N, C-alpha and C positions, 0 to 999 in steps of 0.2 A: 570426539564428536564435534562436528562443525556447527556453526551458529547460523541460523536462518532468520532473517528479518523481513517482515512484510510491512511496508509503509502504506497505510490505508487512510481512506477518507473520501469525501465527495470530490467531484471534479473541481479543479481550481484551488485546492487547499495547499498545494506545494509538494506533492509526492515526488515528482521528477527531480526537483531541486534537492530534496532531502536525500533521495537514494544516491544521487551523484556525489553529495557531500560525504556520505558514509563510505562510498567506494573510494573517494579521493583521500579521506582522512584515515580510514581504517583498513583499506586494501581489500574490501569485500568484492566478490564477483557480482556485477550488476546485471539486472534484467529489467527492462521497461515493460510493465504488464501490458500496456497497449499494443506492444509488438506481437503479442500472442493472440490477439483478437483475429478471428477469421474475417475475411473481407465482407461477408454478409453482415457481421456485427457493426463494422465501421460504416458501411452504407446505411444501415438502419439508424445509427446514432447521428450520422451526418444529415439525415433527413428529418431529424428532430423526434425520432421515435425511441422511447426508452426500451432498453433491453429487458427481456423477460428472464425468469429463472432458467428456462429451457435454453435461451441464448447463452447464458453465463456458464452452465455446467461444463461444457467441453473446454471453454477458455480456462476455467479454474483448474480443471484436470491437467491441462498442458502446463500451467504454471507449477502445479504441484510436482509433476513429472520432472520438470526442469530442476527444481530444488532437490528432489530425491537423487537425480543423476549427479548433481554437484556434491551431495552428501557422500556418495560412494567414492568421490575423488578427494574428500576431506576439505572441500572449499567452503568458506563462509560466504553466504549469499545475502544480497539485499535486492528486493523486488518491489515495485510499485503495483498496487492492486487496490481498487476501491474497497473490496471486501466488506461491503455495506451490511450484510446480514451475518448473523451467527452461523447459519448453515453454510454460507460461502467460506467463512473462516475455517469451519470444520473440514470442508473439502480441501482447503489449502494445507491443513495439518495432517492429512492422511499419510501414515507411515513416517511421520517427521515431527520433530519438535520445532515449532515456529514461535517467534516473539513478534508481536504486533505493536507498531507505533501508530496510534490513531491521531492524525493531524486534525485538530478540532478548532473550529472558529464559528463565528456567527454567520448566519445566512447572508447578512448585509455585506460583511467583509469579504466573504468568498465570492459573492456576486460581483463585487467591484473588481476583484482580481481576475475572475473569469472573463469579465467584459473587456479587460485590458489585454488578455492573452491573444496572440496572433498565430495563425497557421495551425490550429488544432481542429480535429474533426468534431469535437464535442461542443455543440452550441450551448450558449448560456441558458437557453429556454429549457434545457433538461435538468438544470440544477434543482428545481423544486421536486422533481420525481426522485432524485437521489436522496434529498433530505427526508422525503416521505417514507422511504424504505430503510433508512439508516438505523441500525440497531447498535448502540454504543457497546463497547467492550463490557462484558459482564465480569463481576469480581472473580469468577473462577477461570477466566480466560488469561492466557499468558501474554501480557502486554501492558502498555501504559498509554495514557492520553498525553499528547504534547500540544500545548496551545500554539496557535499560529499568530497570536497577537504580537505586535512589534515588527521590527524589520526582519528581513530574510536572515541576516547573520544571527539574530537572537533565536529564531526558530531552528536554524541549523545547529546552533550550539546546544540547545535543549535536546534535540533529537540525538546528536552524537553522544552527549553525556548520558542519555538514557541507554544507548547501546553499550557504552563502556560499563555502566553499572550492571547491566545484564550479563555482559562477558565476565565481570568479576564474580558475580553470583554463580554463574555456571562453573567457573574455575574452582570456586570454593566447594561446590557440590561434588565435583569430580575428585577433589583431593582426599 
């Protein structure tokens, strides 16, 4: 059985950096969740309008279908997706075992990082709307919280270590 990782959190928390590190260090097949957004979603966010649940369902379904297709090929995957609500995470896990890495940090720290980011369609003004709907991982969800405090190397190391621990747990369960 392949391993599927969703790196989740609000905009600006470092999802893209972490998925790239997991791909580079562990050889997972990577997908950038933003690449699955329809143009209408990108235009809406670019205009500073938060997405609704109705905007997100088709996007989440496409990400899930991508992971399910890779499962059939036996590929381990890592994908970035805000996955802010439990219902969104449930959509991502349809017909699939997914492990979530929730990149977590203070509103102030993430706002600083988001303000420094260049060339992304997500404006910093939407950050409060993301925090407003964020539902942290529940104890019964398959995942861990990874702090984004410290430098990028620290965050990457914590995230990769969490994936390695999960891989070891999965290998033990299959033995």
